[in-house]
C-alpha positions as a Markdown table, in Angstrom:
| # | Residue | x | y | z |
|---|---|---|---|---|
| 1 | Met | -69.5 | 103.5 | -25.1 |
| 2 | Glu | -68.5 | 103.3 | -21.4 |
| 3 | Lys | -66.2 | 100.7 | -21.6 |
| 4 | Ala | -64.6 | 102.5 | -24.3 |
| 5 | Tyr | -65.2 | 106.3 | -22.9 |
| 6 | Leu | -61.9 | 105.2 | -20.3 |
| 7 | Trp | -60.0 | 104.0 | -22.8 |
| 8 | Leu | -60.5 | 106.7 | -25.0 |
| 9 | Leu | -59.9 | 109.5 | -21.9 |
| 10 | Leu | -56.1 | 108.1 | -21.5 |
| 11 | Leu | -55.6 | 107.7 | -25.0 |
| 12 | Ala | -56.4 | 111.3 | -25.2 |
| 13 | Ile | -54.6 | 112.4 | -21.6 |
| 14 | Ala | -51.6 | 110.4 | -23.8 |
| 15 | Gly | -51.7 | 112.5 | -26.6 |
| 16 | Gly | -51.7 | 115.2 | -25.4 |
| 17 | Leu | -48.7 | 115.1 | -22.9 |
| 18 | Gly | -47.2 | 113.4 | -25.9 |
| 19 | Val | -47.3 | 116.5 | -28.3 |
| 20 | Ser | -46.8 | 119.2 | -25.3 |
| 21 | Ser | -43.6 | 120.0 | -25.6 |
| 22 | Leu | -43.7 | 120.8 | -29.5 |
| 23 | Ser | -43.6 | 124.3 | -30.8 |
| 24 | Met | -47.7 | 124.4 | -31.9 |
| 25 | Ala | -48.7 | 122.7 | -28.6 |
| 26 | Gly | -49.9 | 126.2 | -27.5 |
| 27 | Ser | -52.4 | 127.1 | -30.5 |
| 28 | Ile | -54.1 | 124.0 | -29.8 |
| 29 | Glu | -55.4 | 126.1 | -26.9 |
| 30 | Lys | -57.8 | 128.4 | -28.9 |
| 31 | Ile | -60.0 | 125.2 | -29.9 |
| 32 | Ile | -61.3 | 124.5 | -26.7 |
| 33 | Leu | -63.8 | 127.2 | -25.7 |
| 34 | Pro | -65.9 | 126.3 | -29.0 |
| 35 | Leu | -65.5 | 122.4 | -28.9 |
| 36 | Leu | -66.9 | 123.1 | -25.6 |
| 37 | Ile | -70.1 | 125.1 | -26.2 |
| 38 | Leu | -70.3 | 122.3 | -28.8 |
| 39 | Leu | -69.9 | 119.6 | -26.6 |
| 40 | Leu | -73.4 | 121.4 | -24.0 |
| 41 | Phe | -75.1 | 121.1 | -26.7 |
| 42 | Phe | -75.4 | 117.9 | -27.4 |
| 43 | Thr | -74.8 | 117.1 | -23.9 |
| 44 | Phe | -78.5 | 119.0 | -23.6 |
| 45 | Leu | -79.7 | 118.0 | -27.3 |
| 46 | Pro | -81.3 | 114.6 | -26.1 |
| 47 | Val | -82.8 | 115.6 | -22.9 |
| 48 | Pro | -86.7 | 115.3 | -23.2 |
| 49 | Leu | -87.9 | 118.6 | -20.6 |
| 50 | Ser | -91.3 | 117.8 | -21.6 |
| 51 | Glu | -91.0 | 114.8 | -20.0 |
| 52 | Ile | -90.3 | 116.5 | -16.4 |
| 53 | Arg | -94.3 | 116.2 | -15.4 |
| 54 | Asn | -94.0 | 112.6 | -15.9 |
| 55 | Ala | -90.9 | 112.5 | -12.8 |
| 56 | Phe | -93.2 | 112.5 | -10.0 |
| 57 | Gln | -95.1 | 109.9 | -10.6 |
| 58 | Asn | -92.6 | 107.7 | -8.3 |
| 59 | Arg | -93.1 | 110.3 | -5.4 |
| 60 | Ser | -90.7 | 108.2 | -2.7 |
| 61 | Phe | -88.1 | 107.8 | -5.1 |
| 62 | Val | -88.0 | 111.3 | -6.7 |
| 63 | Ile | -87.8 | 113.1 | -3.3 |
| 64 | Ile | -85.4 | 110.7 | -1.7 |
| 65 | Ser | -83.1 | 111.2 | -5.0 |
| 66 | Leu | -83.7 | 115.3 | -4.9 |
| 67 | Thr | -83.2 | 115.4 | -1.3 |
| 68 | Leu | -79.5 | 113.6 | -1.5 |
| 69 | Asn | -78.6 | 115.0 | -4.7 |
| 70 | Phe | -79.4 | 118.5 | -4.0 |
| 71 | Ile | -79.6 | 119.0 | 0.0 |
| 72 | Ile | -77.6 | 116.7 | 1.8 |
| 73 | Thr | -74.8 | 116.2 | -1.3 |
| 74 | Pro | -73.6 | 119.8 | -0.8 |
| 75 | Phe | -73.2 | 119.8 | 2.7 |
| 76 | Leu | -71.5 | 116.0 | 2.5 |
| 77 | Ala | -69.0 | 117.4 | 0.1 |
| 78 | Trp | -68.4 | 120.3 | 2.0 |
| 79 | Gly | -67.4 | 118.4 | 5.2 |
| 80 | Ile | -65.5 | 116.1 | 3.3 |
| 81 | Gly | -63.7 | 118.9 | 1.8 |
| 82 | Ala | -63.0 | 120.7 | 4.9 |
| 83 | Val | -61.2 | 117.9 | 6.6 |
| 84 | Phe | -58.9 | 116.6 | 4.1 |
| 85 | Leu | -58.0 | 119.8 | 1.2 |
| 86 | Ser | -58.6 | 122.9 | 3.2 |
| 87 | Asp | -54.6 | 123.8 | 2.7 |
| 88 | Ala | -55.3 | 123.2 | -0.7 |
| 89 | Pro | -58.4 | 126.1 | -2.4 |
| 90 | Leu | -58.2 | 125.3 | -5.8 |
| 91 | Leu | -58.1 | 121.1 | -4.9 |
| 92 | Trp | -60.8 | 121.6 | -2.7 |
| 93 | Leu | -63.3 | 123.6 | -5.2 |
| 94 | Gly | -62.1 | 121.3 | -8.3 |
| 95 | Phe | -63.9 | 118.3 | -5.3 |
| 96 | Leu | -67.0 | 120.0 | -4.9 |
| 97 | Leu | -67.7 | 120.5 | -8.5 |
| 98 | Leu | -66.9 | 117.0 | -9.5 |
| 99 | Val | -69.3 | 115.9 | -6.8 |
| 100 | Leu | -72.1 | 118.1 | -6.4 |
| 101 | Thr | -73.9 | 117.8 | -10.2 |
| 102 | Pro | -75.7 | 114.5 | -10.3 |
| 103 | Cys | -75.3 | 112.7 | -13.7 |
| 104 | Thr | -77.6 | 112.9 | -16.8 |
| 105 | Asp | -76.7 | 109.9 | -18.6 |
| 106 | Trp | -73.9 | 107.2 | -17.9 |
| 107 | Tyr | -76.6 | 106.0 | -14.9 |
| 108 | Ile | -78.8 | 105.5 | -16.7 |
| 109 | Val | -76.7 | 102.4 | -18.9 |
| 110 | Phe | -75.5 | 101.0 | -15.2 |
| 111 | Thr | -78.9 | 101.0 | -13.6 |
| 112 | Gly | -80.1 | 98.9 | -16.6 |
| 113 | Ile | -77.2 | 96.5 | -16.1 |
| 114 | Ala | -78.1 | 96.1 | -12.2 |
| 115 | Lys | -81.3 | 95.4 | -13.3 |
| 116 | Gly | -83.0 | 98.9 | -11.7 |
| 117 | Asn | -85.7 | 100.9 | -12.7 |
| 118 | Thr | -84.4 | 101.9 | -16.1 |
| 119 | Ala | -88.1 | 104.5 | -16.7 |
| 120 | Ala | -87.7 | 105.8 | -13.3 |
| 121 | Ser | -84.2 | 106.8 | -14.0 |
| 122 | Val | -85.1 | 108.2 | -16.9 |
| 123 | Ser | -88.1 | 110.3 | -15.9 |
| 124 | Leu | -85.4 | 112.3 | -13.7 |
| 125 | Leu | -83.0 | 112.9 | -15.9 |
| 126 | Pro | -84.6 | 116.4 | -16.8 |
| 127 | Val | -85.1 | 117.4 | -13.5 |
| 128 | Asn | -81.3 | 116.9 | -12.6 |
| 129 | Leu | -80.7 | 118.6 | -15.5 |
| 130 | Met | -82.2 | 122.2 | -14.8 |
| 131 | Leu | -81.7 | 121.7 | -10.8 |
| 132 | Gln | -78.3 | 121.4 | -11.9 |
| 133 | Leu | -78.5 | 123.9 | -14.3 |
| 134 | Leu | -79.8 | 126.7 | -12.2 |
| 135 | Leu | -77.8 | 125.8 | -8.7 |
| 136 | Leu | -74.2 | 124.9 | -10.6 |
| 137 | Pro | -73.6 | 128.9 | -10.2 |
| 138 | Val | -74.9 | 129.2 | -7.2 |
| 139 | Trp | -72.8 | 126.6 | -5.8 |
| 140 | Met | -70.1 | 127.9 | -7.1 |
| 141 | Leu | -70.8 | 131.4 | -5.5 |
| 142 | Leu | -71.3 | 130.1 | -2.2 |
| 143 | Phe | -69.1 | 128.4 | -1.6 |
| 144 | Gly | -66.1 | 129.1 | -4.5 |
| 145 | Arg | -66.6 | 132.8 | -2.1 |
| 146 | Val | -65.2 | 131.0 | 0.8 |
| 147 | Val | -62.7 | 128.3 | -0.5 |
| 148 | Val | -61.5 | 130.8 | -3.5 |
| 149 | Gly | -62.5 | 134.7 | -1.9 |
| 150 | Pro | -64.7 | 137.1 | -3.5 |
| 151 | Glu | -63.1 | 136.7 | -6.9 |
| 152 | Ile | -65.4 | 133.7 | -7.5 |
| 153 | Leu | -68.0 | 136.7 | -8.8 |
| 154 | Asp | -66.2 | 137.8 | -11.7 |
| 155 | Val | -66.6 | 134.3 | -13.3 |
| 156 | Ile | -70.2 | 134.0 | -12.3 |
| 157 | Pro | -71.5 | 135.5 | -15.9 |
| 158 | Ser | -69.2 | 133.4 | -17.6 |
| 159 | Val | -71.1 | 130.6 | -15.9 |
| 160 | Leu | -74.7 | 131.5 | -16.9 |
| 161 | Leu | -73.5 | 132.6 | -20.6 |
| 162 | Val | -71.3 | 129.2 | -21.0 |
| 163 | Leu | -74.6 | 127.1 | -19.8 |
| 164 | Leu | -77.2 | 129.6 | -21.1 |
| 165 | Ile | -76.4 | 129.3 | -24.8 |
| 166 | Pro | -76.0 | 126.1 | -25.6 |
| 167 | Phe | -78.8 | 124.9 | -23.2 |
| 168 | Ala | -80.8 | 127.3 | -25.5 |
| 169 | Ala | -79.8 | 126.6 | -28.8 |
| 170 | Ala | -80.4 | 122.6 | -27.8 |
| 171 | Phe | -83.9 | 123.6 | -26.5 |
| 172 | Leu | -85.1 | 125.1 | -30.1 |
| 173 | Val | -83.1 | 122.4 | -32.0 |
| 174 | Arg | -85.2 | 119.7 | -30.4 |
| 175 | Arg | -88.6 | 121.5 | -30.2 |
| 176 | Phe | -88.3 | 122.7 | -34.6 |
| 177 | Val | -86.9 | 119.5 | -35.3 |
| 178 | Gly | -87.5 | 116.8 | -33.4 |
| 179 | Ser | -86.0 | 114.5 | -31.3 |
| 180 | Phe | -82.4 | 112.4 | -31.8 |
| 181 | Gln | -80.7 | 109.0 | -31.4 |
| 182 | Glu | -79.5 | 109.1 | -27.6 |
| 183 | Ser | -76.3 | 106.3 | -28.5 |
| 184 | Leu | -75.4 | 108.5 | -31.4 |
| 185 | Met | -75.4 | 112.2 | -28.9 |
| 186 | Glu | -73.7 | 109.9 | -26.5 |
| 187 | Trp | -70.6 | 108.9 | -28.7 |
| 188 | Val | -70.2 | 112.8 | -30.2 |
| 189 | Gln | -70.2 | 114.0 | -26.8 |
| 190 | Val | -67.5 | 111.6 | -26.0 |
| 191 | Leu | -66.0 | 112.7 | -29.0 |
| 192 | Ile | -65.9 | 116.1 | -28.7 |
| 193 | Leu | -64.6 | 115.8 | -24.5 |
| 194 | Cys | -62.0 | 113.5 | -25.9 |
| 195 | Ile | -60.3 | 116.3 | -28.3 |
| 196 | Val | -60.9 | 118.9 | -25.4 |
| 197 | Ile | -58.6 | 116.5 | -23.4 |
| 198 | Phe | -56.5 | 116.4 | -26.0 |
| 199 | Ala | -56.2 | 120.2 | -26.5 |
| 200 | Met | -55.8 | 121.0 | -22.6 |
| 201 | Phe | -53.0 | 118.4 | -22.2 |
| 202 | Ala | -51.2 | 119.4 | -25.3 |
| 203 | Ser | -51.8 | 123.2 | -23.8 |
| 204 | Gln | -51.2 | 122.9 | -20.8 |
| 205 | Gly | -48.9 | 119.5 | -20.5 |
| 206 | Glu | -46.5 | 120.8 | -18.1 |
| 207 | Val | -48.2 | 123.3 | -15.9 |
| 208 | Ile | -50.2 | 119.6 | -15.2 |
| 209 | Leu | -47.2 | 117.2 | -15.2 |
| 210 | Gly | -46.0 | 119.6 | -11.6 |
| 211 | Glu | -49.7 | 118.7 | -10.3 |
| 212 | Ile | -49.7 | 115.2 | -10.5 |
| 213 | Asp | -48.9 | 114.7 | -7.0 |
| 214 | Gln | -51.5 | 116.3 | -5.3 |
| 215 | Leu | -54.6 | 114.4 | -7.1 |
| 216 | Leu | -53.6 | 111.7 | -4.9 |
| 217 | Arg | -54.9 | 113.3 | -2.0 |
| 218 | Leu | -58.0 | 113.2 | -4.5 |
| 219 | Ile | -58.5 | 109.4 | -3.7 |
| 220 | Ile | -59.5 | 109.1 | 0.0 |
| 221 | Pro | -62.0 | 112.1 | 0.1 |
| 222 | Leu | -63.9 | 111.0 | -3.5 |
| 223 | Leu | -64.4 | 107.0 | -2.5 |
| 224 | Leu | -65.4 | 108.5 | 1.1 |
| 225 | Phe | -67.9 | 111.1 | -0.7 |
| 226 | Phe | -69.2 | 107.1 | -2.7 |
| 227 | Val | -69.4 | 105.3 | -0.1 |
| 228 | Ser | -70.9 | 107.6 | 2.2 |
| 229 | Leu | -74.0 | 108.5 | -0.3 |
| 230 | Tyr | -74.2 | 104.2 | -1.0 |
| 231 | Trp | -74.9 | 104.4 | 2.6 |
| 232 | Leu | -77.3 | 106.9 | 2.9 |
| 233 | Gly | -79.1 | 106.2 | -0.6 |
| 234 | Lys | -79.3 | 102.7 | 1.4 |
| 235 | Gly | -80.8 | 103.3 | 4.6 |
| 236 | Ala | -83.3 | 106.6 | 2.7 |
| 237 | Ala | -84.8 | 103.5 | 0.3 |
| 238 | Ala | -85.2 | 101.1 | 3.8 |
| 239 | Phe | -86.5 | 104.0 | 5.9 |
| 240 | Ala | -89.5 | 104.7 | 2.3 |
| 241 | Gly | -89.7 | 100.9 | 1.7 |
| 242 | Leu | -88.5 | 101.7 | -2.0 |
| 243 | Glu | -88.8 | 98.0 | -3.9 |
| 244 | Arg | -86.0 | 96.6 | -5.5 |
| 245 | Glu | -85.5 | 98.8 | -8.9 |
| 246 | Asp | -86.5 | 101.4 | -7.0 |
| 247 | Arg | -83.4 | 101.0 | -4.5 |
| 248 | Ile | -81.3 | 100.1 | -7.3 |
| 249 | Ser | -81.8 | 103.2 | -9.3 |
| 250 | Leu | -81.6 | 105.6 | -6.5 |
| 251 | His | -77.9 | 104.2 | -5.8 |
| 252 | Met | -77.0 | 104.9 | -9.5 |
| 253 | Thr | -79.0 | 108.8 | -9.7 |
| 254 | Thr | -77.1 | 109.7 | -6.2 |
| 255 | Ile | -73.7 | 108.2 | -7.1 |
| 256 | Ala | -73.1 | 108.8 | -10.7 |
| 257 | Arg | -71.7 | 112.9 | -11.0 |
| 258 | Asn | -71.6 | 114.7 | -14.4 |
| 259 | Ser | -68.3 | 116.0 | -15.1 |
| 260 | Pro | -68.4 | 116.2 | -18.3 |
| 261 | Leu | -71.1 | 119.1 | -17.7 |
| 262 | Val | -68.7 | 120.9 | -15.2 |
| 263 | Leu | -65.2 | 120.1 | -16.9 |
| 264 | Ala | -67.3 | 121.8 | -20.4 |
| 265 | Val | -67.7 | 125.0 | -18.0 |
| 266 | Val | -64.0 | 125.0 | -16.1 |
| 267 | Leu | -62.2 | 124.9 | -18.7 |
| 268 | Ala | -64.7 | 127.9 | -20.8 |
| 269 | Val | -64.3 | 129.8 | -17.2 |
| 270 | Phe | -60.8 | 129.0 | -15.3 |
| 271 | Pro | -58.6 | 128.6 | -18.8 |
| 272 | Asp | -55.7 | 129.8 | -16.9 |
| 273 | Gln | -56.5 | 126.8 | -13.9 |
| 274 | Pro | -55.1 | 123.6 | -15.2 |
| 275 | Leu | -55.6 | 121.9 | -11.7 |
| 276 | Leu | -59.0 | 122.3 | -11.4 |
| 277 | Ala | -59.7 | 121.0 | -15.3 |
| 278 | Leu | -57.7 | 118.0 | -14.3 |
| 279 | Val | -59.4 | 117.4 | -10.7 |
| 280 | Leu | -62.8 | 116.6 | -13.2 |
| 281 | Val | -61.1 | 114.6 | -15.5 |
| 282 | Val | -59.3 | 112.2 | -13.0 |
| 283 | Gly | -62.7 | 111.8 | -11.1 |
| 284 | Pro | -64.4 | 109.5 | -14.3 |
| 285 | Leu | -61.3 | 107.6 | -14.0 |
| 286 | Ile | -62.5 | 106.6 | -10.5 |
| 287 | Glu | -66.3 | 106.6 | -10.4 |
| 288 | Leu | -66.8 | 104.4 | -14.0 |
| 289 | Pro | -65.0 | 101.3 | -12.2 |
| 290 | Leu | -67.4 | 102.1 | -9.1 |
| 291 | Leu | -70.2 | 102.6 | -11.3 |
| 292 | Ala | -69.2 | 99.2 | -13.1 |
| 293 | Ala | -68.7 | 97.3 | -9.8 |
| 294 | Leu | -71.7 | 98.6 | -8.0 |
| 295 | Ser | -73.9 | 97.6 | -10.5 |
| 296 | Phe | -72.8 | 94.1 | -10.2 |
| 297 | Val | -72.9 | 93.9 | -6.6 |
| 298 | Leu | -76.2 | 95.2 | -7.1 |
| 299 | Lys | -77.4 | 92.6 | -9.1 |
| 300 | Arg | -76.4 | 90.2 | -7.3 |
| 301 | Gly | -77.7 | 91.3 | -3.9 |
């Protein structure tokens, strides 16, 4: 799925840009919000929230991972953005939103490829999800007020609504219907996300093409962010004396980001800011090859 994801994403982008000049392209925008709600529902559906209590059996691993993801990462991201993107508020906000939410799916696959502690990674998944759901509005409020201005307050209710409705629906369905095949859910998520990306690029193609040069400014900040997290994780793992499998899992859980979740929120609450969405689309095109390369290096290391 990870191999197909990149190609499907690029195909959706190319297809959307290809029809953006057609007269019917503007009407495609109407399908974005309903599909985003559906995407978040399928994102939350396979998450085993009942397993949260099992996550803390490996305390050193969990404490280091949560500290890096939810305490150190926000300050690291803010500092990098302040140095490289302070003169481009929307680009800075997009960068922050991209890197402030740890992944809840891809990292498990890459952990398995690198022969890490997959069980520990899976047990951490519901904790990561719950914390980022709680903290995403807080990050938008704290960082958005400085980067964008006090008008960020207007979108916070929409953020909560977009997150809570599919989360509650997924929780109820899982509770009363049962578990679902995770691989099938991943493909459903990818399919819906590609349709949304196609619709976004089709309806905002001309605006997006005019912002392409801005995206080149993200390469250095993103690479610096990922490299910094790798060395921070390496140092923390060595200090705590983690086993090799746990060290691999730590790298994957702290470097992988949850761009589909934030993309869905951004498209829903910032429909008139395609640059923000474009940042979150481009992010995985850099992140996934890095994760693949890292899994290869860690497997042999």
